[in-house]
C-alpha positions in Angstrom: -118.0 -25.7 189.5 -116.3 -22.9 191.4 -112.5 -23.0 190.9 -109.5 -20.9 192.0 -106.2 -20.6 190.3 -103.2 -20.2 192.7 -100.0 -18.7 191.4 -97.0 -18.5 193.8 -94.7 -15.7 192.5 -91.3 -14.5 193.4 -89.6 -11.7 191.4 -91.8 -12.6 188.4 -92.5 -9.2 186.9 -91.0 -10.3 183.5 -93.6 -13.1 183.1 -96.5 -12.7 185.5 -98.4 -10.0 183.5 -98.5 -12.2 180.4 -99.6 -15.2 182.3 -102.4 -13.4 184.1 -103.6 -11.7 180.8 -103.7 -15.2 179.1 -105.8 -16.6 181.9 -108.2 -13.7 182.2 -108.7 -13.6 178.4 -109.9 -17.1 178.3 -111.4 -18.1 181.6 -113.7 -16.8 184.3 -111.9 -18.6 187.2 -110.7 -16.4 190.1 -107.0 -16.0 190.3 -105.0 -15.7 193.6 -101.3 -14.6 193.4 -99.1 -15.3 196.4 -96.4 -12.6 196.2 -93.6 -14.3 198.0 -91.6 -11.3 199.3 -90.7 -10.1 195.8 -88.3 -7.1 195.4 -89.4 -6.2 191.9 -92.9 -5.2 190.5 -94.6 -8.5 191.1 -96.8 -7.0 193.8 -98.1 -4.2 191.6 -98.7 -6.5 188.6 -100.6 -9.0 190.8 -102.8 -6.3 192.4 -103.7 -4.9 188.9 -104.3 -8.1 187.0 -105.4 -10.8 189.5 -108.5 -11.1 191.6 -106.8 -11.6 194.9 -103.3 -11.1 196.3 -101.5 -12.3 199.4 -98.2 -10.6 200.1 -95.7 -12.5 202.1 -93.5 -10.1 204.2 -90.4 -12.1 203.1 -89.5 -15.0 200.8 -91.1 -17.9 202.6 -90.8 -20.4 199.8 -93.2 -22.0 197.2 -94.4 -24.6 199.7 -95.4 -22.1 202.3 -97.1 -19.9 199.7 -99.1 -22.8 198.4 -100.3 -23.6 201.9 -101.5 -20.1 202.3 -103.3 -20.4 199.0 -105.1 -23.5 200.1 -106.1 -21.9 203.4 -107.7 -19.1 201.3 -109.5 -21.7 199.1 -110.8 -23.5 202.1 -112.2 -20.4 203.7 -113.8 -19.3 200.3 -115.3 -22.8 199.8 -113.9 -23.3 196.3 -114.7 -26.7 194.6 -111.2 -27.1 193.2 -107.8 -25.4 192.9 -105.5 -25.2 190.0 -101.9 -24.4 190.8 -99.6 -22.8 188.2 -96.0 -21.5 188.2 -95.5 -17.8 187.4 -92.6 -18.4 184.8 -94.8 -19.2 181.8 -93.9 -22.9 181.8 -97.6 -23.7 182.3 -99.7 -22.5 179.3 -103.1 -21.1 180.2 -104.7 -22.9 177.3 -104.2 -26.2 179.1 -106.6 -25.2 182.0 -109.6 -26.5 180.1 -107.9 -29.9 179.8 -107.5 -30.1 183.6 -111.1 -29.1 184.1 -112.5 -31.6 181.5 -110.5 -34.4 183.1 -111.7 -33.4 186.6 -115.3 -33.7 185.4 -114.6 -37.3 184.5 -112.5 -38.2 187.6 -113.7 -35.9 190.4 -111.8 -37.8 193.1 -108.4 -37.7 191.3 -105.6 -35.2 191.8 -104.5 -34.2 188.3 -100.9 -33.3 187.4 -99.4 -31.9 184.3 -97.1 -34.3 182.5 -94.2 -32.9 180.4 -92.3 -35.0 177.9 -88.6 -35.3 178.8 -87.6 -33.9 175.4 -84.6 -31.8 174.3 -86.5 -28.7 175.5 -85.9 -29.9 179.1 -82.4 -29.2 180.4 -80.4 -32.5 181.0 -80.1 -32.1 184.8 -83.9 -31.4 185.1 -84.6 -34.4 182.8 -82.6 -36.7 185.1 -83.9 -35.3 188.3 -87.5 -35.6 187.0 -87.0 -39.2 185.9 -85.4 -40.3 189.2 -87.8 -38.6 191.5 -90.8 -39.7 189.5 -89.5 -43.3 189.4 -88.8 -43.4 193.2 -92.2 -41.9 194.1 -94.0 -44.3 191.7 -92.3 -47.3 193.4 -93.0 -45.9 196.9 -96.8 -45.4 196.4 -97.4 -48.3 193.9 -98.8 -45.9 191.3 -97.2 -44.6 188.2 -96.3 -40.9 188.4 -95.4 -39.4 185.1 -94.0 -36.1 186.3 -93.5 -35.6 190.0 -92.0 -32.1 189.6 -94.7 -30.4 187.6 -96.4 -27.7 189.6 -99.4 -27.5 187.2 -102.0 -29.4 189.1 -105.7 -29.6 189.9 -106.7 -30.5 193.4 -110.3 -31.2 194.4 -111.8 -29.7 197.5 -111.8 -32.9 199.7 -108.0 -32.7 199.8 -107.5 -29.0 200.8 -107.3 -29.6 204.5 -104.4 -32.0 204.0 -102.1 -29.4 202.5 -100.4 -28.4 205.7 -96.7 -29.1 206.1 -93.5 -27.9 207.7 -91.8 -28.1 204.3 -91.7 -24.7 202.7 -89.7 -25.2 199.5 -90.2 -26.9 196.1 -90.4 -30.4 197.4 -93.6 -29.6 199.3 -95.2 -30.8 196.0 -93.4 -34.1 196.0 -94.4 -34.6 199.7 -98.0 -34.2 198.7 -97.8 -36.9 196.0 -96.2 -39.2 198.5 -98.7 -38.5 201.3 -101.8 -38.7 199.1 -100.4 -41.7 197.2 -99.8 -43.6 200.4 -103.5 -43.0 201.2 -104.5 -44.5 197.9 -105.6 -41.3 196.3 -105.6 -41.7 192.5 -103.6 -39.4 190.2 -104.5 -38.6 186.6 -102.4 -36.7 184.1 -102.8 -34.0 181.5 -100.0 -33.8 178.9 -98.6 -30.3 178.6 -95.8 -28.9 176.5 -92.2 -28.8 177.8 -91.4 -25.1 178.1 -88.2 -23.6 179.5 -87.6 -19.9 179.0 -83.9 -19.1 179.1 -84.7 -15.4 179.8 -86.4 -16.4 183.1 -84.1 -17.4 186.0 -85.2 -20.4 188.1 -85.1 -20.0 191.8 -84.3 -23.7 192.4 -80.9 -24.7 193.8 -80.3 -28.1 192.3 -77.9 -29.4 194.9 -80.2 -28.4 197.8 -83.3 -29.7 196.0 -81.7 -33.1 195.5 -80.7 -33.4 199.1 -84.2 -32.3 200.2 -85.8 -34.9 198.1 -83.6 -37.7 199.4 -84.4 -36.6 202.9 -88.1 -36.5 202.1 -88.2 -39.9 200.5 -86.6 -41.6 203.5 -88.8 -39.7 205.9 -91.9 -41.1 204.1 -91.1 -44.6 205.5 -91.8 -43.3 209.0 -95.1 -41.4 208.5 
């Protein structure tokens, strides 16, 4: 199977090199980095250590970057895509677990599932619980971790990855849209990692408002 790893990256020069090195040391999958208008050395690191780079002229957002990645995967005819964050929350050694589960459930979208342990900040723990619970109720299927960006998406779903939503909740939108179409989700347990040295680009207040808006919009699709 021919797979592509997509990594959206914004000002990630303190973590991206390590992530790319870990992937390349253990896997032969192609890696595409979407440099989302970074002002640091993300572009230079991506061009040196990944197979492909798309450079956004400005900071378009994670959702828009992922959409560009799936356009690329569609044109190159990849069999599946694995999405990863650039901040080292997604360990490269879990890639094989995603691929193994994909071989067993080739029509499923596979999502990383983190335990809501003490390693997860309290506000993230509550947000994760509430969004996962609401999405599970909405689609009639248990979603263990709606906010994890570590995912494997099979080729048949690539063309449905277009959206006007450009931020973090693009990923929640996808679960809702696919779940309402009765696509099955499977899960790979991954460790809960939060690096205090790496700043998150998520605005919690805006993210909460955006999710509430998205959730109610889903009743009118």
